[in-house]
N, CA, C and O atoms as a Maestro MAE file, in Angstrom:
{
 s_m_m2io_version
 :::
 2.0.0
}

f_m_ct {
 s_m_title
 :::
 protein
 m_atom[304] {
  # First column is atom index #
  i_m_mmod_type
  r_m_x_coord
  r_m_y_coord
  r_m_z_coord
  i_m_residue_number
  s_m_chain_name
  s_m_pdb_residue_name
  s_m_pdb_atom_name
  i_m_atomic_number
  :::
  1 25 0.839 -1.189 0.000 1 A "MET " " N  " 7
  2 3 0.000 0.000 0.000 1 A "MET " " CA " 6
  3 2 0.876 1.241 0.000 1 A "MET " " C  " 6
  4 15 1.921 1.290 0.648 1 A "MET " " O  " 8
  5 25 0.437 2.214 -0.721 2 A "THR " " N  " 7
  6 3 1.204 3.446 -0.795 2 A "THR " " CA " 6
  7 2 0.590 4.510 0.089 2 A "THR " " C  " 6
  8 15 -0.573 4.423 0.484 2 A "THR " " O  " 8
  9 25 1.400 5.525 0.396 3 A "GLU " " N  " 7
  10 3 0.928 6.626 1.241 3 A "GLU " " CA " 6
  11 2 -0.241 7.366 0.587 3 A "GLU " " C  " 6
  12 15 -1.045 7.983 1.284 3 A "GLU " " O  " 8
  13 25 -0.342 7.311 -0.734 4 A "SER " " N  " 7
  14 3 -1.444 8.005 -1.404 4 A "SER " " CA " 6
  15 2 -2.799 7.377 -1.062 4 A "SER " " C  " 6
  16 15 -3.841 7.990 -1.293 4 A "SER " " O  " 8
  17 25 -2.788 6.169 -0.519 5 A "ASN " " N  " 7
  18 3 -4.027 5.523 -0.105 5 A "ASN " " CA " 6
  19 2 -4.404 5.852 1.333 5 A "ASN " " C  " 6
  20 15 -5.362 5.297 1.871 5 A "ASN " " O  " 8
  21 25 -3.658 6.743 1.947 6 A "ALA " " N  " 7
  22 3 -3.936 7.125 3.332 6 A "ALA " " CA " 6
  23 2 -4.627 8.487 3.355 6 A "ALA " " C  " 6
  24 15 -4.302 9.383 2.576 6 A "ALA " " O  " 8
  25 25 -5.600 8.619 4.278 7 A "LYS " " N  " 7
  26 3 -6.229 9.929 4.444 7 A "LYS " " CA " 6
  27 2 -6.770 10.057 5.861 7 A "LYS " " C  " 6
  28 15 -7.106 9.070 6.516 7 A "LYS " " O  " 8
  29 25 -6.842 11.311 6.313 8 A "TRP " " N  " 7
  30 3 -7.399 11.619 7.637 8 A "TRP " " CA " 6
  31 2 -8.910 11.732 7.493 8 A "TRP " " C  " 6
  32 15 -9.410 12.481 6.653 8 A "TRP " " O  " 8
  33 25 -9.640 10.975 8.330 9 A "VAL " " N  " 7
  34 3 -11.097 10.911 8.260 9 A "VAL " " CA " 6
  35 2 -11.687 11.371 9.595 9 A "VAL " " C  " 6
  36 15 -11.305 10.856 10.646 9 A "VAL " " O  " 8
  37 25 -12.614 12.334 9.566 10 A "PRO " " N  " 7
  38 3 -13.266 12.761 10.815 10 A "PRO " " CA " 6
  39 2 -14.098 11.619 11.387 10 A "PRO " " C  " 6
  40 15 -14.843 10.958 10.663 10 A "PRO " " O  " 8
  41 25 -13.966 11.391 12.696 11 A "VAL " " N  " 7
  42 3 -14.748 10.331 13.335 11 A "VAL " " CA " 6
  43 2 -15.697 10.858 14.402 11 A "VAL " " C  " 6
  44 15 -16.667 10.193 14.763 11 A "VAL " " O  " 8
  45 25 -15.411 12.058 14.904 12 A "LYS " " N  " 7
  46 3 -16.268 12.586 15.968 12 A "LYS " " CA " 6
  47 2 -16.022 14.081 16.157 12 A "LYS " " C  " 6
  48 15 -14.881 14.541 16.133 12 A "LYS " " O  " 8
  49 25 -17.108 14.832 16.344 13 A "LYS " " N  " 7
  50 3 -17.023 16.237 16.753 13 A "LYS " " CA " 6
  51 2 -17.580 16.324 18.154 13 A "LYS " " C  " 6
  52 15 -18.586 15.689 18.473 13 A "LYS " " O  " 8
  53 25 -16.930 17.106 18.988 14 A "GLN " " N  " 7
  54 3 -17.440 17.257 20.354 14 A "GLN " " CA " 6
  55 2 -16.985 18.574 20.951 14 A "GLN " " C  " 6
  56 15 -16.033 19.198 20.484 14 A "GLN " " O  " 8
  57 25 -17.686 18.976 21.989 15 A "TRP " " N  " 7
  58 3 -17.352 20.173 22.733 15 A "TRP " " CA " 6
  59 2 -16.205 19.849 23.675 15 A "TRP " " C  " 6
  60 15 -16.245 18.835 24.371 15 A "TRP " " O  " 8
  61 25 -15.186 20.695 23.706 16 A "CYS " " N  " 7
  62 3 -14.046 20.516 24.603 16 A "CYS " " CA " 6
  63 2 -14.188 21.513 25.750 16 A "CYS " " C  " 6
  64 15 -14.101 22.723 25.541 16 A "CYS " " O  " 8
  65 25 -14.405 21.002 26.961 17 A "ASP " " N  " 7
  66 3 -14.567 21.867 28.127 17 A "ASP " " CA " 6
  67 2 -13.293 22.645 28.457 17 A "ASP " " C  " 6
  68 15 -13.366 23.764 28.965 17 A "ASP " " O  " 8
  69 25 -12.151 22.072 28.178 18 A "ILE " " N  " 7
  70 3 -10.888 22.749 28.483 18 A "ILE " " CA " 6
  71 2 -10.673 23.949 27.569 18 A "ILE " " C  " 6
  72 15 -10.273 25.018 28.028 18 A "ILE " " O  " 8
  73 25 -10.938 23.773 26.285 19 A "LEU " " N  " 7
  74 3 -10.734 24.862 25.321 19 A "LEU " " CA " 6
  75 2 -11.958 25.760 25.159 19 A "LEU " " C  " 6
  76 15 -11.867 26.853 24.602 19 A "LEU " " O  " 8
  77 25 -13.097 25.289 25.651 20 A "GLN " " N  " 7
  78 3 -14.366 26.008 25.456 20 A "GLN " " CA " 6
  79 2 -14.626 26.255 23.972 20 A "GLN " " C  " 6
  80 15 -14.980 27.356 23.551 20 A "GLN " " O  " 8
  81 25 -14.433 25.179 23.192 21 A "ASP " " N  " 7
  82 3 -14.614 25.239 21.747 21 A "ASP " " CA " 6
  83 2 -14.879 23.816 21.240 21 A "ASP " " C  " 6
  84 15 -14.625 22.837 21.941 21 A "ASP " " O  " 8
  85 25 -15.390 23.725 20.017 22 A "GLU " " N  " 7
  86 3 -15.619 22.423 19.418 22 A "GLU " " CA " 6
  87 2 -14.311 21.882 18.836 22 A "GLU " " C  " 6
  88 15 -13.525 22.635 18.261 22 A "GLU " " O  " 8
  89 25 -14.087 20.600 18.985 23 A "ALA " " N  " 7
  90 3 -12.902 19.945 18.442 23 A "ALA " " CA " 6
  91 2 -13.354 18.739 17.629 23 A "ALA " " C  " 6
  92 15 -14.408 18.158 17.886 23 A "ALA " " O  " 8
  93 25 -12.538 18.374 16.645 24 A "GLU " " N  " 7
  94 3 -12.856 17.234 15.797 24 A "GLU " " CA " 6
  95 2 -11.751 16.190 15.944 24 A "GLU " " C  " 6
  96 15 -10.565 16.507 15.849 24 A "GLU " " O  " 8
  97 25 -12.160 14.936 16.179 25 A "LEU " " N  " 7
  98 3 -11.219 13.834 16.289 25 A "LEU " " CA " 6
  99 2 -11.125 13.149 14.932 25 A "LEU " " C  " 6
  100 15 -12.135 12.928 14.264 25 A "LEU " " O  " 8
  101 25 -9.889 12.812 14.529 26 A "LEU " " N  " 7
  102 3 -9.647 12.229 13.211 26 A "LEU " " CA " 6
  103 2 -8.854 10.937 13.329 26 A "LEU " " C  " 6
  104 15 -8.073 10.760 14.264 26 A "LEU " " O  " 8
  105 25 -9.062 10.032 12.369 27 A "GLU " " N  " 7
  106 3 -8.275 8.811 12.249 27 A "GLU " " CA " 6
  107 2 -7.532 8.841 10.930 27 A "GLU " " C  " 6
  108 15 -8.075 9.276 9.914 27 A "GLU " " O  " 8
  109 25 -6.296 8.380 10.942 28 A "LYS " " N  " 7
  110 3 -5.558 8.210 9.686 28 A "LYS " " CA " 6
  111 2 -5.841 6.794 9.211 28 A "LYS " " C  " 6
  112 15 -5.401 5.822 9.824 28 A "LYS " " O  " 8
  113 25 -6.578 6.689 8.116 29 A "ARG " " N  " 7
  114 3 -6.969 5.396 7.567 29 A "ARG " " CA " 6
  115 2 -6.182 5.114 6.293 29 A "ARG " " C  " 6
  116 15 -6.023 5.984 5.436 29 A "ARG " " O  " 8
  117 25 -5.699 3.895 6.187 30 A "VAL " " N  " 7
  118 3 -4.972 3.456 4.997 30 A "VAL " " CA " 6
  119 2 -5.835 2.420 4.297 30 A "VAL " " C  " 6
  120 15 -6.207 1.400 4.877 30 A "VAL " " O  " 8
  121 25 -6.141 2.701 3.047 31 A "TYR " " N  " 7
  122 3 -6.993 1.831 2.246 31 A "TYR " " CA " 6
  123 2 -6.137 1.008 1.295 31 A "TYR " " C  " 6
  124 15 -5.147 1.514 0.766 31 A "TYR " " O  " 8
  125 25 -6.502 -0.267 1.065 32 A "PRO " " N  " 7
  126 3 -5.742 -1.086 0.118 32 A "PRO " " CA " 6
  127 2 -5.895 -0.545 -1.302 32 A "PRO " " C  " 6
  128 15 -6.922 0.040 -1.645 32 A "PRO " " O  " 8
  129 25 -4.872 -0.746 -2.117 33 A "SER " " N  " 7
  130 3 -4.920 -0.236 -3.484 33 A "SER " " CA " 6
  131 2 -5.874 -1.053 -4.356 33 A "SER " " C  " 6
  132 15 -6.315 -0.589 -5.407 33 A "SER " " O  " 8
  133 25 -6.184 -2.255 -3.918 34 A "GLU " " N  " 7
  134 3 -7.167 -3.069 -4.633 34 A "GLU " " CA " 6
  135 2 -8.022 -3.808 -3.613 34 A "GLU " " C  " 6
  136 15 -7.604 -4.038 -2.479 34 A "GLU " " O  " 8
  137 25 -9.210 -4.170 -4.032 35 A "ILE " " N  " 7
  138 3 -10.117 -4.878 -3.132 35 A "ILE " " CA " 6
  139 2 -9.727 -6.348 -3.098 35 A "ILE " " C  " 6
  140 15 -9.646 -7.011 -4.133 35 A "ILE " " O  " 8
  141 25 -9.489 -6.844 -1.890 36 A "ILE " " N  " 7
  142 3 -9.121 -8.243 -1.706 36 A "ILE " " CA " 6
  143 2 -10.155 -8.858 -0.752 36 A "ILE " " C  " 6
  144 15 -10.380 -8.328 0.336 36 A "ILE " " O  " 8
  145 25 -10.772 -9.951 -1.146 37 A "PRO " " N  " 7
  146 3 -11.761 -10.588 -0.258 37 A "PRO " " CA " 6
  147 2 -11.146 -10.942 1.094 37 A "PRO " " C  " 6
  148 15 -9.963 -11.270 1.183 37 A "PRO " " O  " 8
  149 25 -11.956 -10.873 2.133 38 A "ASP " " N  " 7
  150 3 -11.560 -11.210 3.505 38 A "ASP " " CA " 6
  151 2 -10.488 -10.286 4.070 38 A "ASP " " C  " 6
  152 15 -9.855 -10.622 5.071 38 A "ASP " " O  " 8
  153 25 -10.274 -9.141 3.457 39 A "LEU " " N  " 7
  154 3 -9.324 -8.157 3.968 39 A "LEU " " CA " 6
  155 2 -10.116 -6.947 4.448 39 A "LEU " " C  " 6
  156 15 -11.094 -6.550 3.814 39 A "LEU " " O  " 8
  157 25 -9.699 -6.369 5.556 40 A "GLU " " N  " 7
  158 3 -10.402 -5.206 6.082 40 A "GLU " " CA " 6
  159 2 -10.424 -4.083 5.049 40 A "GLU " " C  " 6
  160 15 -9.507 -3.959 4.238 40 A "GLU " " O  " 8
  161 25 -11.464 -3.276 5.081 41 A "ALA " " N  " 7
  162 3 -11.607 -2.179 4.133 41 A "ALA " " CA " 6
  163 2 -10.513 -1.129 4.313 41 A "ALA " " C  " 6
  164 15 -10.109 -0.486 3.344 41 A "ALA " " O  " 8
  165 25 -10.035 -0.952 5.537 42 A "TYR " " N  " 7
  166 3 -8.945 -0.012 5.841 42 A "TYR " " CA " 6
  167 2 -8.330 -0.393 7.170 42 A "TYR " " C  " 6
  168 15 -8.897 -1.184 7.925 42 A "TYR " " O  " 8
  169 25 -7.162 0.174 7.456 43 A "ARG " " N  " 7
  170 3 -6.567 0.007 8.782 43 A "ARG " " CA " 6
  171 2 -6.268 1.388 9.333 43 A "ARG " " C  " 6
  172 15 -5.937 2.309 8.587 43 A "ARG " " O  " 8
  173 25 -6.386 1.523 10.631 44 A "VAL " " N  " 7
  174 3 -6.147 2.803 11.289 44 A "VAL " " CA " 6
  175 2 -4.683 2.867 11.706 44 A "VAL " " C  " 6
  176 15 -4.184 1.982 12.401 44 A "VAL " " O  " 8
  177 25 -4.001 3.932 11.271 45 A "GLU " " N  " 7
  178 3 -2.583 4.096 11.586 45 A "GLU " " CA " 6
  179 2 -2.307 5.248 12.541 45 A "GLU " " C  " 6
  180 15 -1.172 5.415 12.989 45 A "GLU " " O  " 8
  181 25 -3.314 6.038 12.859 46 A "GLY " " N  " 7
  182 3 -3.072 7.144 13.771 46 A "GLY " " CA " 6
  183 2 -4.350 7.873 14.137 46 A "GLY " " C  " 6
  184 15 -5.399 7.690 13.518 46 A "GLY " " O  " 8
  185 25 -4.232 8.709 15.166 47 A "HIS " " N  " 7
  186 3 -5.330 9.539 15.633 47 A "HIS " " CA " 6
  187 2 -4.795 10.943 15.884 47 A "HIS " " C  " 6
  188 15 -3.627 11.119 16.230 47 A "HIS " " O  " 8
  189 25 -5.657 11.937 15.707 48 A "LYS " " N  " 7
  190 3 -5.290 13.298 16.078 48 A "LYS " " CA " 6
  191 2 -6.555 14.113 16.294 48 A "LYS " " C  " 6
  192 15 -7.667 13.679 15.990 48 A "LYS " " O  " 8
  193 25 -6.345 15.303 16.826 49 A "CYS " " N  " 7
  194 3 -7.445 16.213 17.126 49 A "CYS " " CA " 6
  195 2 -7.140 17.558 16.472 49 A "CYS " " C  " 6
  196 15 -5.981 17.962 16.373 49 A "CYS " " O  " 8
  197 25 -8.174 18.234 16.036 50 A "THR " " N  " 7
  198 3 -7.973 19.541 15.404 50 A "THR " " CA " 6
  199 2 -7.495 20.591 16.396 50 A "THR " " C  " 6
  200 15 -7.000 21.643 15.991 50 A "THR " " O  " 8
  201 25 -7.638 20.318 17.690 51 A "ALA " " N  " 7
  202 3 -7.198 21.264 18.722 51 A "ALA " " CA " 6
  203 2 -5.850 20.881 19.334 51 A "ALA " " C  " 6
  204 15 -5.452 21.451 20.350 51 A "ALA " " O  " 8
  205 25 -5.150 19.933 18.736 52 A "ALA " " N  " 7
  206 3 -3.909 19.400 19.317 52 A "ALA " " CA " 6
  207 2 -2.845 20.468 19.556 52 A "ALA " " C  " 6
  208 15 -2.192 20.454 20.600 52 A "ALA " " O  " 8
  209 25 -2.659 21.382 18.624 53 A "VAL " " N  " 7
  210 3 -1.623 22.418 18.784 53 A "VAL " " CA " 6
  211 2 -1.948 23.295 19.992 53 A "VAL " " C  " 6
  212 15 -1.069 23.583 20.805 53 A "VAL " " O  " 8
  213 25 -3.195 23.714 20.110 54 A "THR " " N  " 7
  214 3 -3.606 24.537 21.248 54 A "THR " " CA " 6
  215 2 -3.421 23.786 22.559 54 A "THR " " C  " 6
  216 15 -2.923 24.350 23.534 54 A "THR " " O  " 8
  217 25 -3.820 22.510 22.589 55 A "CYS " " N  " 7
  218 3 -3.657 21.707 23.806 55 A "CYS " " CA " 6
  219 2 -2.184 21.565 24.174 55 A "CYS " " C  " 6
  220 15 -1.829 21.622 25.351 55 A "CYS " " O  " 8
  221 25 -1.334 21.382 23.181 56 A "ASN " " N  " 7
  222 3 0.101 21.300 23.453 56 A "ASN " " CA " 6
  223 2 0.614 22.604 24.052 56 A "ASN " " C  " 6
  224 15 1.418 22.583 24.985 56 A "ASN " " O  " 8
  225 25 0.163 23.724 23.532 57 A "LEU " " N  " 7
  226 3 0.634 25.026 24.018 57 A "LEU " " CA " 6
  227 2 0.205 25.311 25.457 57 A "LEU " " C  " 6
  228 15 0.938 25.955 26.208 57 A "LEU " " O  " 8
  229 25 -0.983 24.831 25.843 58 A "ILE " " N  " 7
  230 3 -1.444 25.098 27.213 58 A "ILE " " CA " 6
  231 2 -1.108 23.952 28.178 58 A "ILE " " C  " 6
  232 15 -1.390 24.043 29.373 58 A "ILE " " O  " 8
  233 25 -0.505 22.873 27.658 59 A "GLY " " N  " 7
  234 3 -0.096 21.763 28.515 59 A "GLY " " CA " 6
  235 2 -1.210 20.810 28.890 59 A "GLY " " C  " 6
  236 15 -1.109 20.114 29.901 59 A "GLY " " O  " 8
  237 25 -2.257 20.760 28.110 60 A "CYS " " N  " 7
  238 3 -3.383 19.860 28.365 60 A "CYS " " CA " 6
  239 2 -2.960 18.420 28.091 60 A "CYS " " C  " 6
  240 15 -2.395 18.123 27.038 60 A "CYS " " O  " 8
  241 25 -3.234 17.527 29.042 61 A "GLN " " N  " 7
  242 3 -2.909 16.112 28.879 61 A "GLN " " CA " 6
  243 2 -4.010 15.399 28.100 61 A "GLN " " C  " 6
  244 15 -5.142 15.304 28.573 61 A "GLN " " O  " 8
  245 25 -3.688 14.902 26.916 62 A "CYS " " N  " 7
  246 3 -4.663 14.191 26.086 62 A "CYS " " CA " 6
  247 2 -3.926 13.353 25.053 62 A "CYS " " C  " 6
  248 15 -2.996 13.830 24.402 62 A "CYS " " O  " 8
  249 25 -4.347 12.097 24.905 63 A "GLN " " N  " 7
  250 3 -3.690 11.240 23.930 63 A "GLN " " CA " 6
  251 2 -3.946 11.700 22.499 63 A "GLN " " C  " 6
  252 15 -3.135 11.418 21.617 63 A "GLN " " O  " 8
  253 25 -5.038 12.392 22.249 64 A "TRP " " N  " 7
  254 3 -5.348 12.878 20.907 64 A "TRP " " CA " 6
  255 2 -4.435 14.037 20.520 64 A "TRP " " C  " 6
  256 15 -4.302 14.351 19.337 64 A "TRP " " O  " 8
  257 25 -3.807 14.675 21.502 65 A "ALA " " N  " 7
  258 3 -2.861 15.769 21.247 65 A "ALA " " CA " 6
  259 2 -1.425 15.299 21.447 65 A "ALA " " C  " 6
  260 15 -0.490 16.099 21.406 65 A "ALA " " O  " 8
  261 25 -1.256 14.008 21.664 66 A "TYR " " N  " 7
  262 3 0.070 13.388 21.852 66 A "TYR " " CA " 6
  263 2 0.784 13.888 23.101 66 A "TYR " " C  " 6
  264 15 2.013 13.838 23.165 66 A "TYR " " O  " 8
  265 25 0.038 14.370 24.095 67 A "THR " " N  " 7
  266 3 0.670 14.886 25.310 67 A "THR " " CA " 6
  267 2 0.350 14.054 26.542 67 A "THR " " C  " 6
  268 15 0.964 14.253 27.590 67 A "THR " " O  " 8
  269 25 -0.582 13.141 26.441 68 A "GLY " " N  " 7
  270 3 -0.962 12.351 27.608 68 A "GLY " " CA " 6
  271 2 -1.426 10.959 27.248 68 A "GLY " " C  " 6
  272 15 -2.629 10.697 27.244 68 A "GLY " " O  " 8
  273 25 -0.498 10.050 26.941 69 A "PRO " " N  " 7
  274 3 -0.906 8.681 26.622 69 A "PRO " " CA " 6
  275 2 -1.776 8.111 27.741 69 A "PRO " " C  " 6
  276 15 -1.432 8.201 28.919 69 A "PRO " " O  " 8
  277 25 -2.887 7.534 27.359 70 A "GLY " " N  " 7
  278 3 -3.799 6.952 28.344 70 A "GLY " " CA " 6
  279 2 -4.865 7.915 28.842 70 A "GLY " " C  " 6
  280 15 -5.793 7.493 29.531 70 A "GLY " " O  " 8
  281 25 -4.756 9.212 28.509 71 A "THR " " N  " 7
  282 3 -5.771 10.197 28.893 71 A "THR " " CA " 6
  283 2 -6.606 10.496 27.657 71 A "THR " " C  " 6
  284 15 -6.203 11.271 26.790 71 A "THR " " O  " 8
  285 25 -7.771 9.871 27.591 72 A "ASP " " N  " 7
  286 3 -8.614 10.002 26.399 72 A "ASP " " CA " 6
  287 2 -9.728 11.007 26.650 72 A "ASP " " C  " 6
  288 15 -10.801 10.636 27.126 72 A "ASP " " O  " 8
  289 25 -9.490 12.249 26.341 73 A "ARG " " N  " 7
  290 3 -10.528 13.284 26.490 73 A "ARG " " CA " 6
  291 2 -11.560 13.205 25.368 73 A "ARG " " C  " 6
  292 15 -12.599 13.862 25.440 73 A "ARG " " O  " 8
  293 25 -11.292 12.419 24.344 74 A "GLY " " N  " 7
  294 3 -12.246 12.236 23.252 74 A "GLY " " CA " 6
  295 2 -13.313 11.224 23.564 74 A "GLY " " C  " 6
  296 15 -14.179 10.945 22.735 74 A "GLY " " O  " 8
  297 25 -13.255 10.669 24.762 75 A "ASP " " N  " 7
  298 3 -14.193 9.634 25.154 75 A "ASP " " CA " 6
  299 2 -15.282 10.174 26.074 75 A "ASP " " C  " 6
  300 15 -15.919 9.411 26.800 75 A "ASP " " O  " 8
  301 25 -15.497 11.493 26.044 76 A "THR " " N  " 7
  302 3 -16.498 12.086 26.931 76 A "THR " " CA " 6
  303 2 -17.804 12.331 26.229 76 A "THR " " C  " 6
  304 15 -18.750 12.827 26.840 76 A "THR " " O  " 8
  :::
 }
 m_bond[303] {
  # First column is bond index #
  i_m_from
  i_m_to
  i_m_order
  :::
  1 1 2 1
  2 2 3 1
  3 3 4 2
  4 3 5 1
  5 5 6 1
  6 6 7 1
  7 7 8 2
  8 7 9 1
  9 9 10 1
  10 10 11 1
  11 11 12 2
  12 11 13 1
  13 13 14 1
  14 14 15 1
  15 15 16 2
  16 15 17 1
  17 17 18 1
  18 18 19 1
  19 19 20 2
  20 19 21 1
  21 21 22 1
  22 22 23 1
  23 23 24 2
  24 23 25 1
  25 25 26 1
  26 26 27 1
  27 27 28 2
  28 27 29 1
  29 29 30 1
  30 30 31 1
  31 31 32 2
  32 31 33 1
  33 33 34 1
  34 34 35 1
  35 35 36 2
  36 35 37 1
  37 37 38 1
  38 38 39 1
  39 39 40 2
  40 39 41 1
  41 41 42 1
  42 42 43 1
  43 43 44 2
  44 43 45 1
  45 45 46 1
  46 46 47 1
  47 47 48 2
  48 47 49 1
  49 49 50 1
  50 50 51 1
  51 51 52 2
  52 51 53 1
  53 53 54 1
  54 54 55 1
  55 55 56 2
  56 55 57 1
  57 57 58 1
  58 58 59 1
  59 59 60 2
  60 59 61 1
  61 61 62 1
  62 62 63 1
  63 63 64 2
  64 63 65 1
  65 65 66 1
  66 66 67 1
  67 67 68 2
  68 67 69 1
  69 69 70 1
  70 70 71 1
  71 71 72 2
  72 71 73 1
  73 73 74 1
  74 74 75 1
  75 75 76 2
  76 75 77 1
  77 77 78 1
  78 78 79 1
  79 79 80 2
  80 79 81 1
  81 81 82 1
  82 82 83 1
  83 83 84 2
  84 83 85 1
  85 85 86 1
  86 86 87 1
  87 87 88 2
  88 87 89 1
  89 89 90 1
  90 90 91 1
  91 91 92 2
  92 91 93 1
  93 93 94 1
  94 94 95 1
  95 95 96 2
  96 95 97 1
  97 97 98 1
  98 98 99 1
  99 99 100 2
  100 99 101 1
  101 101 102 1
  102 102 103 1
  103 103 104 2
  104 103 105 1
  105 105 106 1
  106 106 107 1
  107 107 108 2
  108 107 109 1
  109 109 110 1
  110 110 111 1
  111 111 112 2
  112 111 113 1
  113 113 114 1
  114 114 115 1
  115 115 116 2
  116 115 117 1
  117 117 118 1
  118 118 119 1
  119 119 120 2
  120 119 121 1
  121 121 122 1
  122 122 123 1
  123 123 124 2
  124 123 125 1
  125 125 126 1
  126 126 127 1
  127 127 128 2
  128 127 129 1
  129 129 130 1
  130 130 131 1
  131 131 132 2
  132 131 133 1
  133 133 134 1
  134 134 135 1
  135 135 136 2
  136 135 137 1
  137 137 138 1
  138 138 139 1
  139 139 140 2
  140 139 141 1
  141 141 142 1
  142 142 143 1
  143 143 144 2
  144 143 145 1
  145 145 146 1
  146 146 147 1
  147 147 148 2
  148 147 149 1
  149 149 150 1
  150 150 151 1
  151 151 152 2
  152 151 153 1
  153 153 154 1
  154 154 155 1
  155 155 156 2
  156 155 157 1
  157 157 158 1
  158 158 159 1
  159 159 160 2
  160 159 161 1
  161 161 162 1
  162 162 163 1
  163 163 164 2
  164 163 165 1
  165 165 166 1
  166 166 167 1
  167 167 168 2
  168 167 169 1
  169 169 170 1
  170 170 171 1
  171 171 172 2
  172 171 173 1
  173 173 174 1
  174 174 175 1
  175 175 176 2
  176 175 177 1
  177 177 178 1
  178 178 179 1
  179 179 180 2
  180 179 181 1
  181 181 182 1
  182 182 183 1
  183 183 184 2
  184 183 185 1
  185 185 186 1
  186 186 187 1
  187 187 188 2
  188 187 189 1
  189 189 190 1
  190 190 191 1
  191 191 192 2
  192 191 193 1
  193 193 194 1
  194 194 195 1
  195 195 196 2
  196 195 197 1
  197 197 198 1
  198 198 199 1
  199 199 200 2
  200 199 201 1
  201 201 202 1
  202 202 203 1
  203 203 204 2
  204 203 205 1
  205 205 206 1
  206 206 207 1
  207 207 208 2
  208 207 209 1
  209 209 210 1
  210 210 211 1
  211 211 212 2
  212 211 213 1
  213 213 214 1
  214 214 215 1
  215 215 216 2
  216 215 217 1
  217 217 218 1
  218 218 219 1
  219 219 220 2
  220 219 221 1
  221 221 222 1
  222 222 223 1
  223 223 224 2
  224 223 225 1
  225 225 226 1
  226 226 227 1
  227 227 228 2
  228 227 229 1
  229 229 230 1
  230 230 231 1
  231 231 232 2
  232 231 233 1
  233 233 234 1
  234 234 235 1
  235 235 236 2
  236 235 237 1
  237 237 238 1
  238 238 239 1
  239 239 240 2
  240 239 241 1
  241 241 242 1
  242 242 243 1
  243 243 244 2
  244 243 245 1
  245 245 246 1
  246 246 247 1
  247 247 248 2
  248 247 249 1
  249 249 250 1
  250 250 251 1
  251 251 252 2
  252 251 253 1
  253 253 254 1
  254 254 255 1
  255 255 256 2
  256 255 257 1
  257 257 258 1
  258 258 259 1
  259 259 260 2
  260 259 261 1
  261 261 262 1
  262 262 263 1
  263 263 264 2
  264 263 265 1
  265 265 266 1
  266 266 267 1
  267 267 268 2
  268 267 269 1
  269 269 270 1
  270 270 271 1
  271 271 272 2
  272 271 273 1
  273 273 274 1
  274 274 275 1
  275 275 276 2
  276 275 277 1
  277 277 278 1
  278 278 279 1
  279 279 280 2
  280 279 281 1
  281 281 282 1
  282 282 283 1
  283 283 284 2
  284 283 285 1
  285 285 286 1
  286 286 287 1
  287 287 288 2
  288 287 289 1
  289 289 290 1
  290 290 291 1
  291 291 292 2
  292 291 293 1
  293 293 294 1
  294 294 295 1
  295 295 296 2
  296 295 297 1
  297 297 298 1
  298 298 299 1
  299 299 300 2
  300 299 301 1
  301 301 302 1
  302 302 303 1
  303 303 304 2
  :::
 }
}
């Protein structure tokens, strides 16, 4: 599979109490270049949040911002 088959897909929008703004959670999905029976439609290679830079700047612990492994603020 090539990198051109990868894309960031929105999976959830939610209100962030820390930022007092809406944030969007995304998954990096890699799709096979051809359809193969019994193979998953895509695989997830990463996660991120549209507010990650802001969270990093204020020191917010969240796995979606890569600052707090195990702290899932996207699960609220």
